Backbone as ProteinMPNN parsed JSONL, in Angstrom:
{"seq_chain_A": "XXXXXXXXXXXXXXXXXXXXXXXXXXXXXXXXXXXXXXXXXXXXXXXXXXXXXXXXXXXXXXXXXXXXXXXXXXXXXXXXXXXXXXXXXXXXXXXXXXXXXXXXXXXXXXXXXXXXXXXXXXXXXXXXXXXXXXXXXXXXXXXXXXXXXXXXXXXXXXXXXXXXXXXXXXXXXXXXXXXXXXXXXXXXXXXXXXXXXXXXXXXXXXXXXXX", "coords_chain_A": {"N_chain_A": [[0.825, -1.222, 0.035], [0.464, 2.315, -0.705], [2.624, 4.397, 0.964], [1.727, 6.876, 1.874], [-0.932, 6.767, 2.062], [-2.521, 6.647, 4.455], [-1.838, 8.956, 5.72], [-1.892, 11.363, 4.215], [-4.39, 13.121, 4.102], [-7.419, 14.97, 4.527], [-7.347, 18.162, 6.148], [-4.588, 20.095, 5.321], [-2.336, 21.777, 6.855], [-0.434, 24.532, 6.05], [2.307, 26.254, 6.987], [2.464, 29.811, 7.806], [4.728, 32.52, 6.804], [6.609, 33.359, 9.524], [8.393, 34.933, 11.993], [8.253, 34.972, 14.693], [8.601, 32.585, 16.893], [7.282, 31.433, 19.053], [4.684, 32.335, 18.681], [4.105, 31.217, 16.224], [4.177, 28.452, 16.841], [2.018, 28.388, 18.581], [-0.084, 28.966, 16.922], [-0.008, 26.797, 15.055], [-0.584, 24.801, 16.944], [-3.19, 25.405, 17.524], [-4.366, 24.859, 15.05], [-3.983, 22.076, 14.889], [-5.411, 21.223, 17.09], [-7.891, 21.846, 16.126], [-8.278, 19.877, 14.227], [-6.529, 19.406, 12.133], [-4.293, 17.048, 10.73], [-1.92, 17.068, 9.408], [0.909, 18.874, 8.661], [2.654, 21.308, 7.045], [5.847, 22.581, 7.196], [6.865, 25.669, 6.269], [8.783, 28.343, 5.643], [9.767, 31.282, 4.453], [11.243, 33.424, 5.174], [12.688, 33.191, 7.524], [15.914, 32.686, 9.081], [18.547, 30.223, 8.829], [19.137, 29.167, 11.416], [16.771, 29.785, 12.88], [14.953, 28.452, 11.465], [15.616, 25.882, 11.969], [15.039, 25.825, 14.719], [12.236, 26.308, 14.738], [11.27, 24.2, 13.115], [11.988, 22.029, 14.642], [10.462, 22.417, 17.043], [7.923, 22.229, 15.898], [7.835, 19.701, 14.928], [7.917, 18.184, 17.273], [5.517, 19.059, 18.43], [3.667, 18.115, 16.521], [3.978, 15.368, 16.77], [3.042, 15.035, 19.332], [0.358, 15.359, 18.833], [-0.294, 13.26, 17.189], [0.117, 13.814, 14.54], [1.438, 14.497, 11.23], [4.516, 16.009, 10.301], [5.765, 17.727, 7.606], [8.419, 18.928, 5.88], [9.136, 21.757, 3.855], [10.922, 21.896, 0.946], [13.562, 21.402, 1.928], [15.816, 19.194, 2.361], [17.88, 18.525, 4.173], [17.146, 19.747, 6.481], [14.759, 18.412, 7.029], [15.68, 15.9, 7.624], [17.377, 16.436, 9.882], [15.585, 17.182, 11.927], [14.053, 14.936, 12.046], [11.633, 14.795, 10.675], [8.387, 13.871, 9.448], [8.321, 13.747, 6.716], [8.904, 15.224, 3.495], [8.516, 17.978, 1.174], [8.703, 18.87, -2.204], [9.132, 21.37, -4.673], [9.088, 22.668, -8.09], [11.528, 23.889, -8.431], [13.113, 22.814, -6.525], [15.023, 20.773, -6.555], [16.105, 17.33, -7.216], [13.674, 14.793, -7.182], [14.297, 11.994, -7.049], [16.842, 12.071, -5.918], [16.237, 13.214, -3.47], [14.557, 11.226, -2.421], [16.388, 9.151, -2.108], [17.989, 10.215, -0.079], [16.278, 10.641, 2.131], [15.251, 8.138, 2.631], [13.187, 5.056, 2.359], [10.885, 5.142, 3.9], [9.889, 7.663, 4.689], [7.512, 10.279, 4.059], [7.022, 11.768, 0.839], [6.274, 14.405, -1.019], [5.354, 16.039, -4.1], [5.162, 19.033, -5.932], [3.059, 19.454, -8.624], [1.813, 21.175, -10.118], [-0.099, 22.062, -12.858], [-0.002, 19.794, -14.376], [-0.133, 16.545, -15.555], [1.874, 14.999, -16.533], [4.075, 15.897, -15.088], [3.412, 14.876, -12.629], [3.553, 12.061, -13.135], [6.226, 11.741, -13.669], [7.29, 12.493, -11.183], [6.256, 10.518, -9.407], [7.457, 8.255, -10.499], [10.078, 8.772, -9.763], [10.039, 8.544, -7.081], [8.236, 9.961, -5.397], [5.419, 9.895, -3.146], [3.05, 11.115, -2.943], [1.053, 13.69, -4.533], [0.737, 17.002, -5.57], [-1.471, 19.528, -6.745], [-2.253, 22.656, -8.345], [-2.35, 26.213, -8.876], [-5.71, 26.508, -7.726], [-7.533, 28.514, -7.163], [-7.539, 32.125, -6.849], [-4.617, 33.205, -5.178], [-3.256, 34.678, -2.347], [-0.661, 34.142, -1.559], [0.68, 33.204, -3.7], [0.07, 35.034, -6.138], [0.382, 35.154, -8.885], [0.245, 32.652, -9.933], [-0.63, 30.086, -12.273], [-3.931, 29.102, -13.109], [-5.552, 26.042, -12.261], [-7.846, 23.404, -13.185], [-10.564, 21.856, -11.356], [-11.136, 19.394, -12.442], [-8.781, 18.186, -12.989], [-7.842, 17.002, -10.719], [-9.58, 14.89, -10.487], [-8.788, 13.373, -12.739], [-6.176, 12.851, -12.084], [-6.376, 11.342, -9.779], [-7.734, 9.075, -10.791], [-5.887, 8.13, -12.655], [-3.419, 7.705, -11.307], [-3.918, 6.803, -8.603], [-2.903, 7.52, -6.075], [-2.432, 9.523, -3.033], [-3.825, 12.689, -3.426], [-3.21, 16.144, -3.4], [-4.674, 19.329, -3.167], [-4.036, 22.789, -3.779], [-3.905, 26.332, -3.264], [-5.388, 29.313, -2.841], [-7.453, 28.277, -1.382], [-10.507, 28.071, 0.372], [-12.957, 27.87, 3.035], [-15.338, 28.086, 1.714], [-14.889, 27.339, -0.954], [-13.585, 24.911, -0.92], [-15.032, 22.427, -0.983], [-15.61, 21.966, -3.608], [-13.189, 20.995, -4.686], [-12.622, 18.799, -3.071], [-14.792, 17.117, -3.697], [-14.079, 16.706, -6.275], [-11.994, 14.946, -6.096], [-9.735, 15.459, -4.411], [-7.74, 14.442, -1.88], [-6.718, 15.76, 0.219], [-6.563, 19.201, 1.304], [-4.504, 21.908, 0.987], [-3.798, 24.599, 2.991], [-3.16, 27.939, 3.764], [-3.541, 30.937, 4.231], [-6.469, 31.071, 4.651], [-6.671, 29.562, 6.902], [-4.58, 30.176, 8.836], [-4.898, 32.904, 8.872], [-7.319, 33.296, 9.856], [-9.753, 34.528, 12.289], [-10.256, 32.747, 14.372], [-8.354, 30.153, 14.662], [-8.48, 27.387, 15.267], [-11.29, 26.947, 15.044], [-11.624, 27.497, 12.319], [-10.031, 25.342, 11.31], [-11.577, 23.165, 12.161], [-13.868, 23.593, 10.634], [-12.844, 23.102, 7.997], [-12.038, 20.51, 8.262], [-14.489, 19.209, 8.782], [-15.665, 19.237, 6.227], [-14.581, 17.106, 4.845], [-15.822, 14.959, 6.004], [-18.209, 15.059, 4.922], [-18.145, 14.204, 2.334]], "CA_chain_A": [[-0.005, 0.009, -0.084], [1.173, 3.534, -0.747], [3.008, 4.73, 2.391], [1.139, 8.112, 2.221], [-2.419, 6.628, 1.987], [-3.211, 6.942, 5.717], [-1.312, 10.223, 6.285], [-2.237, 12.488, 3.354], [-5.808, 13.238, 4.153], [-8.066, 16.068, 5.288], [-6.824, 19.47, 6.129], [-3.099, 20.099, 5.284], [-2.009, 23.152, 7.322], [0.83, 24.974, 5.542], [2.59, 27.411, 7.903], [2.807, 31.147, 7.229], [6.035, 33.038, 7.241], [6.561, 33.996, 10.87], [9.695, 34.881, 12.737], [7.931, 34.736, 16.146], [8.498, 31.144, 17.028], [6.247, 31.076, 20.041], [3.394, 32.563, 18.016], [3.934, 30.139, 15.131], [3.83, 27.193, 17.481], [0.647, 28.5, 19.132], [-0.958, 28.926, 15.681], [-0.094, 25.413, 14.628], [-1.303, 23.983, 17.909], [-4.637, 25.645, 17.361], [-4.869, 24.112, 13.898], [-4.074, 20.669, 15.235], [-6.618, 21.088, 17.928], [-9.157, 21.945, 15.257], [-8.476, 18.696, 13.388], [-5.466, 19.16, 11.108], [-3.253, 16.053, 11.059], [-0.881, 17.157, 8.491], [1.423, 20.243, 8.751], [3.938, 21.566, 6.242], [6.628, 23.736, 7.673], [7.281, 26.489, 5.159], [9.1, 29.707, 6.101], [10.681, 31.833, 3.409], [11.853, 34.621, 5.662], [13.528, 32.843, 8.688], [17.25, 32.273, 8.795], [18.803, 28.743, 9.061], [18.999, 28.78, 12.874], [15.359, 29.844, 13.305], [14.165, 27.429, 10.72], [15.858, 24.624, 12.787], [14.29, 25.955, 15.99], [10.878, 26.2, 14.557], [10.934, 22.838, 12.605], [12.14, 21.082, 15.788], [9.362, 22.57, 17.876], [6.724, 21.785, 15.278], [7.862, 18.241, 14.839], [7.507, 17.747, 18.572], [4.119, 19.303, 18.612], [2.905, 17.218, 15.71], [4.038, 13.994, 17.414], [2.093, 15.007, 20.467], [-1.038, 15.324, 18.325], [-0.389, 12.186, 16.284], [0.058, 14.416, 13.194], [2.715, 14.406, 10.487], [5.182, 17.218, 9.882], [6.488, 17.696, 6.333], [9.307, 20.071, 5.644], [9.1, 22.245, 2.478], [12.12, 22.148, 0.08], [14.878, 21.395, 2.58], [16.108, 17.787, 2.686], [18.713, 18.355, 5.369], [16.341, 20.162, 7.715], [13.763, 17.345, 7.364], [16.474, 14.847, 8.249], [17.892, 16.948, 11.096], [14.537, 17.208, 12.879], [13.281, 13.723, 12.002], [10.281, 15.103, 10.224], [7.745, 12.683, 8.806], [8.46, 13.791, 5.332], [9.534, 16.387, 2.674], [7.783, 18.413, 0.002], [9.558, 19.592, -3.146], [8.551, 22.07, -5.761], [9.785, 22.477, -9.339], [12.887, 24.436, -8.315], [13.788, 22.346, -5.265], [15.947, 19.687, -6.662], [15.678, 15.994, -7.746], [12.835, 13.874, -6.391], [15.0, 10.76, -6.881], [17.937, 12.302, -4.997], [15.611, 13.373, -2.153], [14.116, 9.957, -1.857], [17.567, 8.437, -1.704], [18.496, 10.811, 1.173], [15.344, 10.433, 3.268], [14.974, 6.727, 2.763], [11.916, 4.543, 1.799], [9.721, 5.227, 4.834], [9.384, 9.007, 4.861], [6.639, 10.85, 3.089], [7.687, 12.651, -0.163], [5.332, 15.062, -1.905], [5.81, 16.883, -5.189], [4.154, 19.973, -6.611], [2.882, 19.095, -10.012], [1.135, 22.374, -10.831], [-1.296, 21.537, -13.504], [0.514, 18.872, -15.41], [-0.109, 15.133, -15.147], [3.202, 14.447, -16.853], [4.882, 16.194, -13.948], [3.089, 13.882, -11.576], [4.003, 10.77, -13.537], [7.691, 11.677, -13.459], [7.61, 12.535, -9.77], [6.004, 9.21, -8.839], [8.434, 7.324, -10.959], [11.312, 9.035, -9.054], [9.975, 8.238, -5.654], [7.231, 10.604, -4.593], [4.256, 9.0, -2.874], [1.747, 11.883, -3.065], [1.305, 14.655, -5.537], [-0.038, 18.284, -5.199], [-1.858, 20.321, -7.881], [-2.766, 23.997, -8.094], [-3.365, 26.857, -7.977], [-7.08, 26.414, -8.18], [-8.143, 29.804, -6.985], [-6.558, 33.258, -6.649], [-3.895, 32.99, -3.926], [-2.46, 35.83, -1.879], [0.709, 33.673, -1.384], [1.257, 33.167, -5.103], [-0.992, 35.699, -6.94], [0.587, 35.037, -10.298], [0.2, 31.199, -10.326], [-1.613, 29.727, -13.323], [-5.035, 28.391, -12.55], [-5.847, 24.672, -12.633], [-9.23, 23.002, -13.204], [-10.789, 20.741, -10.452], [-11.168, 18.09, -13.162], [-7.444, 17.636, -12.999], [-7.773, 16.193, -9.535], [-10.311, 13.633, -10.887], [-7.921, 12.64, -13.68], [-4.877, 12.416, -11.445], [-6.842, 10.205, -8.895], [-8.073, 7.879, -11.606], [-4.708, 7.668, -13.405], [-2.331, 7.278, -10.413], [-4.343, 6.057, -7.422], [-2.135, 7.869, -4.866], [-3.077, 10.637, -2.443], [-3.728, 13.92, -4.29], [-3.409, 17.382, -2.611], [-5.005, 20.549, -3.866], [-3.492, 23.933, -3.178], [-3.975, 27.552, -3.941], [-6.518, 30.109, -2.685], [-8.585, 27.467, -0.885], [-11.303, 28.614, 1.486], [-14.109, 27.027, 3.502], [-16.433, 28.234, 0.733], [-14.623, 26.721, -2.202], [-12.879, 23.632, -0.734], [-15.862, 21.297, -1.335], [-15.514, 21.611, -5.114], [-11.958, 20.214, -4.834], [-12.778, 17.566, -2.339], [-15.69, 16.339, -4.482], [-13.368, 16.329, -7.637], [-11.058, 13.883, -5.76], [-8.691, 15.79, -3.506], [-7.708, 13.642, -0.56], [-6.339, 16.78, 1.169], [-6.496, 20.562, 0.825], [-3.409, 22.655, 1.62], [-4.313, 25.887, 3.297], [-2.305, 28.858, 4.489], [-4.231, 32.152, 4.601], [-7.814, 30.841, 5.216], [-6.577, 28.963, 8.103], [-3.778, 30.893, 9.814], [-5.38, 34.289, 8.82], [-8.668, 33.31, 10.458], [-9.803, 35.076, 13.677], [-10.183, 31.666, 15.31], [-7.69, 29.095, 13.792], [-9.059, 26.089, 15.581], [-12.582, 26.862, 14.483], [-11.384, 27.303, 10.863], [-9.609, 23.943, 11.104], [-12.813, 22.301, 12.357], [-14.647, 23.763, 9.463], [-12.297, 22.435, 6.906], [-12.05, 19.024, 8.583], [-15.849, 18.719, 8.628], [-15.987, 19.117, 4.849], [-14.222, 15.748, 4.439], [-16.787, 14.03, 6.588], [-19.507, 15.122, 4.167], [-17.933, 13.768, 1.022]], "C_chain_A": [[0.853, 1.261, -0.009], [1.385, 3.991, 0.739], [2.223, 6.037, 2.855], [-0.373, 7.928, 2.416], [-3.067, 7.03, 3.349], [-2.824, 8.326, 6.318], [-1.829, 11.47, 5.532], [-3.7, 12.53, 3.224], [-6.372, 14.419, 4.94], [-7.233, 17.342, 5.178], [-5.203, 19.385, 6.277], [-2.732, 21.553, 5.658], [-0.575, 23.526, 6.944], [1.191, 26.293, 6.339], [2.847, 28.695, 7.176], [4.192, 31.541, 7.556], [5.82, 33.774, 8.565], [7.867, 33.879, 11.605], [9.487, 34.878, 14.193], [7.619, 33.302, 16.338], [7.395, 30.728, 17.897], [4.863, 31.313, 19.455], [3.143, 31.512, 16.952], [3.483, 28.777, 15.77], [2.399, 27.217, 18.05], [-0.388, 28.347, 18.11], [-1.155, 27.527, 15.207], [-0.788, 24.543, 15.627], [-2.803, 24.111, 17.806], [-5.196, 24.83, 16.166], [-4.931, 22.608, 14.137], [-5.192, 20.369, 16.158], [-7.909, 21.136, 17.235], [-9.254, 20.747, 14.297], [-7.395, 18.436, 12.339], [-4.57, 18.014, 11.664], [-2.127, 15.993, 10.114], [-0.407, 18.582, 8.469], [2.635, 20.309, 7.803], [4.596, 22.804, 6.842], [7.239, 24.432, 6.467], [7.456, 27.847, 5.698], [10.138, 30.3, 5.188], [11.483, 32.992, 3.915], [12.82, 34.367, 6.905], [14.933, 32.481, 8.223], [17.358, 30.786, 9.168], [18.568, 28.333, 10.506], [17.514, 28.834, 13.344], [14.57, 28.778, 12.591], [14.408, 26.04, 11.508], [15.074, 24.629, 14.092], [12.834, 25.702, 15.756], [10.535, 24.783, 14.07], [10.986, 21.805, 13.767], [10.89, 21.157, 16.73], [8.092, 22.051, 17.305], [6.665, 20.263, 15.085], [7.449, 17.603, 16.166], [6.076, 17.872, 18.768], [3.254, 18.351, 17.727], [2.888, 15.791, 16.253], [3.082, 13.885, 18.57], [0.635, 14.808, 20.073], [-1.224, 14.144, 17.319], [-0.617, 12.745, 14.798], [1.398, 14.307, 12.5], [3.242, 15.824, 10.114], [5.931, 16.948, 8.559], [7.202, 18.969, 6.081], [9.261, 20.505, 4.165], [10.585, 22.52, 2.039], [13.452, 22.14, 0.786], [15.131, 19.902, 3.107], [16.832, 17.693, 4.053], [18.009, 18.799, 6.551], [15.375, 19.061, 8.054], [14.475, 16.268, 8.074], [16.889, 15.287, 9.685], [16.842, 16.882, 12.212], [13.779, 15.844, 12.945], [11.859, 13.915, 11.598], [9.745, 13.863, 9.585], [7.968, 12.661, 7.337], [8.953, 15.121, 4.797], [8.554, 16.693, 1.534], [8.72, 19.193, -0.942], [8.762, 20.184, -4.322], [9.428, 21.935, -7.024], [11.259, 22.965, -9.242], [13.626, 23.902, -7.168], [14.638, 21.179, -5.331], [15.257, 18.339, -7.084], [14.828, 15.239, -6.739], [13.625, 12.597, -6.038], [16.113, 10.918, -5.808], [17.35, 12.418, -3.504], [15.151, 12.054, -1.542], [15.323, 9.042, -1.375], [18.137, 8.962, -0.344], [17.594, 10.468, 2.325], [14.947, 8.961, 3.48], [13.536, 6.397, 2.336], [10.691, 4.771, 2.669], [9.165, 6.61, 5.031], [8.412, 9.405, 3.759], [7.418, 11.737, 2.136], [6.651, 13.125, -1.129], [5.968, 15.877, -2.928], [4.716, 17.869, -5.719], [4.252, 19.71, -8.078], [2.162, 20.181, -10.927], [-0.091, 21.992, -11.586], [-1.035, 20.576, -14.615], [0.63, 17.421, -14.892], [1.163, 14.446, -15.51], [4.223, 14.672, -15.747], [4.731, 15.162, -12.816], [3.612, 12.496, -11.859], [5.515, 10.615, -13.335], [8.02, 11.693, -11.96], [7.341, 11.262, -9.081], [7.054, 8.194, -9.224], [9.766, 7.548, -10.19], [11.249, 8.839, -7.595], [8.974, 9.047, -4.793], [6.106, 9.667, -4.27], [2.957, 9.78, -2.763], [2.055, 13.05, -3.912], [0.212, 15.873, -5.253], [-0.211, 19.032, -6.556], [-2.42, 21.718, -7.558], [-2.019, 24.999, -8.999], [-4.729, 26.744, -8.584], [-7.853, 27.744, -8.117], [-7.078, 30.934, -6.783], [-5.952, 33.161, -5.25], [-3.114, 34.254, -3.631], [-0.993, 35.496, -1.759], [1.385, 33.726, -2.709], [0.209, 33.694, -6.094], [-0.843, 35.408, -8.466], [0.508, 33.546, -10.86], [-1.005, 30.901, -11.316], [-2.689, 28.859, -12.707], [-5.184, 26.908, -13.031], [-7.321, 24.406, -12.544], [-9.436, 21.859, -12.11], [-10.826, 19.411, -11.176], [-9.784, 17.417, -13.198], [-7.226, 16.79, -11.843], [-8.423, 14.841, -9.836], [-9.432, 12.765, -11.76], [-6.733, 12.064, -12.933], [-5.299, 11.172, -10.501], [-7.067, 8.958, -9.675], [-6.851, 7.295, -12.197], [-3.667, 7.085, -12.477], [-2.722, 6.55, -9.17], [-3.512, 6.323, -6.152], [-2.805, 9.128, -4.302], [-2.811, 11.956, -3.235], [-4.099, 15.163, -3.35], [-3.765, 18.505, -3.57], [-4.558, 21.713, -3.044], [-3.803, 25.146, -3.928], [-5.338, 28.309, -3.797], [-7.685, 29.316, -2.116], [-9.185, 27.994, 0.42], [-12.377, 27.566, 1.995], [-15.178, 26.993, 2.37], [-16.167, 27.468, -0.496], [-14.019, 25.327, -2.02], [-13.725, 22.406, -1.244], [-15.773, 20.921, -2.811], [-14.25, 20.77, -5.412], [-12.041, 18.847, -4.186], [-13.714, 16.555, -3.127], [-15.05, 15.933, -5.832], [-12.344, 15.25, -7.325], [-9.979, 14.189, -4.901], [-8.788, 15.015, -2.165], [-7.378, 14.633, 0.543], [-6.291, 18.15, 0.543], [-5.418, 21.298, 1.62], [-3.813, 24.086, 1.8], [-3.389, 26.721, 4.106], [-3.261, 29.966, 5.067], [-5.611, 31.947, 5.252], [-7.816, 30.2, 6.507], [-5.833, 29.825, 9.178], [-4.145, 32.361, 9.779], [-6.766, 34.396, 9.463], [-8.692, 33.883, 11.872], [-9.705, 34.007, 14.748], [-9.612, 30.446, 14.482], [-8.244, 27.755, 14.126], [-10.459, 25.912, 15.009], [-12.46, 26.706, 12.987], [-10.984, 25.899, 10.589], [-10.711, 22.985, 11.25], [-13.701, 22.397, 11.168], [-14.111, 23.065, 8.268], [-12.379, 20.936, 7.085], [-13.453, 18.485, 8.434], [-16.209, 18.52, 7.182], [-15.622, 17.703, 4.34], [-15.088, 14.681, 4.954], [-18.062, 13.965, 5.758], [-19.374, 14.627, 2.709], [-18.581, 12.445, 0.659]], "O_chain_A": [[1.87, 1.268, 0.685], [0.486, 3.965, 1.58], [2.077, 6.271, 4.055], [-1.037, 8.849, 2.893], [-4.093, 7.709, 3.343], [-3.421, 8.781, 7.293], [-2.155, 12.488, 6.143], [-4.227, 11.982, 2.255], [-5.791, 14.803, 5.955], [-6.506, 17.542, 4.205], [-4.639, 18.742, 7.163], [-2.826, 22.447, 4.817], [0.382, 22.929, 7.439], [0.445, 27.272, 6.326], [3.381, 28.697, 6.067], [4.802, 30.989, 8.472], [4.981, 34.665, 8.691], [8.373, 32.774, 11.8], [10.469, 34.789, 14.931], [6.532, 32.83, 16.005], [6.641, 29.807, 17.581], [3.949, 30.533, 19.725], [2.033, 30.993, 16.835], [2.57, 28.099, 15.299], [1.677, 26.22, 18.01], [-1.425, 27.718, 18.319], [-2.279, 27.083, 14.976], [-1.515, 23.628, 15.242], [-3.569, 23.16, 17.96], [-6.268, 24.227, 16.223], [-5.835, 21.938, 13.638], [-5.862, 19.346, 16.017], [-8.905, 20.558, 17.67], [-10.264, 20.628, 13.603], [-7.356, 17.366, 11.732], [-4.164, 17.999, 12.826], [-1.438, 14.978, 10.016], [-1.233, 19.473, 8.274], [3.504, 19.436, 7.808], [4.006, 23.877, 6.972], [8.035, 23.843, 5.735], [6.507, 28.483, 6.156], [11.282, 29.847, 5.167], [12.328, 33.516, 3.189], [13.633, 35.223, 7.255], [15.119, 32.022, 7.096], [16.439, 30.184, 9.723], [17.916, 27.33, 10.801], [17.087, 27.988, 14.13], [13.587, 28.269, 13.13], [13.507, 25.213, 11.649], [14.525, 23.614, 14.52], [12.225, 24.941, 16.508], [9.574, 24.203, 14.575], [10.179, 20.88, 13.857], [10.347, 20.134, 17.148], [7.252, 21.505, 18.022], [5.598, 19.648, 15.082], [6.725, 16.608, 16.186], [5.423, 16.932, 19.22], [2.223, 17.856, 18.181], [1.868, 15.105, 16.184], [2.419, 12.872, 18.791], [-0.18, 14.225, 20.787], [-2.265, 14.08, 16.664], [-1.397, 12.219, 14.004], [2.406, 14.043, 13.155], [2.487, 16.692, 9.676], [6.675, 15.971, 8.476], [6.574, 20.029, 6.078], [9.346, 19.64, 3.293], [11.334, 23.257, 2.681], [14.394, 22.787, 0.327], [14.665, 19.514, 4.178], [16.461, 16.917, 4.934], [18.258, 18.247, 7.622], [15.164, 18.775, 9.232], [13.953, 15.735, 9.054], [16.731, 14.494, 10.613], [17.189, 16.552, 13.346], [12.948, 15.653, 13.833], [10.964, 13.258, 12.129], [10.476, 12.939, 9.227], [7.812, 11.602, 6.731], [9.359, 16.011, 5.544], [7.872, 15.811, 1.011], [9.446, 20.082, -0.497], [7.851, 19.559, -4.866], [10.396, 21.175, -7.025], [12.122, 22.444, -9.949], [14.677, 24.438, -6.814], [14.98, 20.6, -4.3], [14.042, 18.255, -7.269], [15.217, 15.069, -5.584], [13.628, 12.165, -4.885], [16.303, 10.064, -4.943], [17.855, 11.855, -2.532], [15.319, 11.794, -0.351], [15.232, 8.307, -0.392], [18.701, 8.187, 0.427], [18.064, 10.051, 3.384], [14.333, 8.644, 4.498], [12.758, 7.289, 1.997], [9.565, 4.604, 2.2], [8.039, 6.736, 5.511], [8.501, 8.9, 2.639], [8.372, 12.397, 2.549], [6.183, 12.36, -1.972], [7.057, 16.399, -2.69], [3.548, 17.523, -5.901], [5.319, 19.733, -8.691], [1.977, 20.095, -12.141], [-1.08, 21.614, -10.96], [-1.724, 20.537, -15.634], [1.366, 17.122, -13.952], [1.53, 13.438, -14.906], [5.089, 13.839, -15.477], [5.675, 14.683, -12.188], [4.069, 11.809, -10.945], [6.018, 9.574, -12.913], [8.926, 10.987, -11.518], [8.123, 10.891, -8.206], [7.49, 7.381, -8.409], [10.509, 6.587, -9.989], [12.262, 8.945, -6.903], [8.888, 8.827, -3.584], [5.844, 8.731, -5.026], [1.895, 9.206, -2.522], [3.226, 13.413, -4.032], [-0.921, 15.696, -4.806], [0.712, 19.152, -7.362], [-3.036, 21.875, -6.504], [-1.156, 24.614, -9.787], [-4.9, 26.866, -9.797], [-8.72, 28.018, -8.947], [-5.893, 30.67, -6.579], [-6.674, 33.05, -4.26], [-2.428, 34.82, -4.483], [-0.144, 36.384, -1.836], [2.505, 34.218, -2.846], [-0.45, 32.922, -6.792], [-1.822, 35.419, -9.211], [0.68, 33.284, -12.05], [-2.13, 31.383, -11.183], [-2.404, 27.988, -11.886], [-4.92, 26.643, -14.204], [-8.015, 25.154, -11.855], [-8.565, 21.001, -11.971], [-10.564, 18.379, -10.558], [-9.675, 16.211, -13.417], [-6.433, 15.854, -11.954], [-7.887, 13.789, -9.488], [-9.338, 11.556, -11.548], [-6.346, 10.915, -13.145], [-4.63, 10.139, -10.48], [-6.636, 7.88, -9.265], [-6.735, 6.071, -12.259], [-3.07, 6.06, -12.808], [-1.941, 5.731, -8.686], [-3.424, 5.47, -5.27], [-3.635, 9.742, -4.972], [-1.683, 12.242, -3.637], [-5.117, 15.181, -2.658], [-3.205, 18.603, -4.663], [-4.65, 21.706, -1.817], [-3.968, 25.072, -5.145], [-6.3, 28.011, -4.507], [-8.833, 29.681, -2.368], [-8.496, 28.305, 1.392], [-12.598, 26.526, 1.373], [-15.818, 25.967, 2.137], [-17.114, 26.953, -1.09], [-13.968, 24.601, -3.013], [-13.181, 21.485, -1.853], [-15.847, 19.755, -3.197], [-14.269, 19.925, -6.307], [-11.561, 17.857, -4.738], [-13.45, 15.354, -3.195], [-15.444, 14.937, -6.44], [-11.839, 14.653, -8.276], [-9.235, 13.26, -4.586], [-9.812, 14.992, -1.482], [-7.718, 14.388, 1.701], [-6.003, 18.263, -0.648], [-5.459, 21.283, 2.85], [-4.15, 24.745, 0.816], [-2.856, 26.224, 5.099], [-3.698, 29.905, 6.216], [-5.906, 32.561, 6.276], [-8.824, 30.239, 7.212], [-6.371, 30.141, 10.239], [-3.687, 33.064, 10.68], [-7.309, 35.494, 9.589], [-7.708, 33.726, 12.596], [-9.188, 34.232, 15.842], [-10.339, 29.82, 13.711], [-8.468, 26.995, 13.183], [-10.789, 24.826, 14.532], [-13.136, 25.85, 12.415], [-11.554, 25.281, 9.689], [-10.772, 22.023, 10.484], [-14.245, 21.388, 10.719], [-14.897, 22.453, 7.544], [-12.744, 20.198, 6.169], [-13.598, 17.35, 7.98], [-17.04, 17.653, 6.912], [-16.319, 17.174, 3.474], [-15.106, 13.579, 4.405], [-18.859, 13.031, 5.839], [-20.346, 14.627, 1.952], [-18.448, 11.983, -0.474]]}, "name": "protein", "num_of_chains": 1, "seq": "XXXXXXXXXXXXXXXXXXXXXXXXXXXXXXXXXXXXXXXXXXXXXXXXXXXXXXXXXXXXXXXXXXXXXXXXXXXXXXXXXXXXXXXXXXXXXXXXXXXXXXXXXXXXXXXXXXXXXXXXXXXXXXXXXXXXXXXXXXXXXXXXXXXXXXXXXXXXXXXXXXXXXXXXXXXXXXXXXXXXXXXXXXXXXXXXXXXXXXXXXXXXXXXXXXX"}
């Protein structure tokens, strides 16, 4: 069975850029208490020392909540904190090399944008789950090319591995992607920018119970 099948599901909380480590941990704790069981550590503004500090704290927190921590685009950091896995984008290096470094048992996701050929290559090189997007206008990546929800259906039918949707996802539009086949929705702003993060997480998590 695909190693990611039981882990890549439901709300996928992707951390916002935040140099206040205590605040970041508190925000992620709220998301986990609201039902997220998958967290991606992504911080484009912290230095190496702070990234290590934050990733270590978040890995510990995720283990306390029986959740998985996936590190974005940094193989060595993922290994150093013993994260559950790694996620790579188009510019983040070789999937095959990353799989060789992290071993066979860690999760390895790949951004495939809106291209099934990208997904096929990533899976052949060792990825165990694939992400597509952007589906809606995103404040994090406003210039990203839009994808159609039908891409999720095609990917699920073709590859049979966990499929993640990302890009501008909110409580209001997530159901379209879940119904199209997304096993998980990756969310930054609509989760961590919400007045009540735990409540927002509960709202996203509830959508998967309705599918």
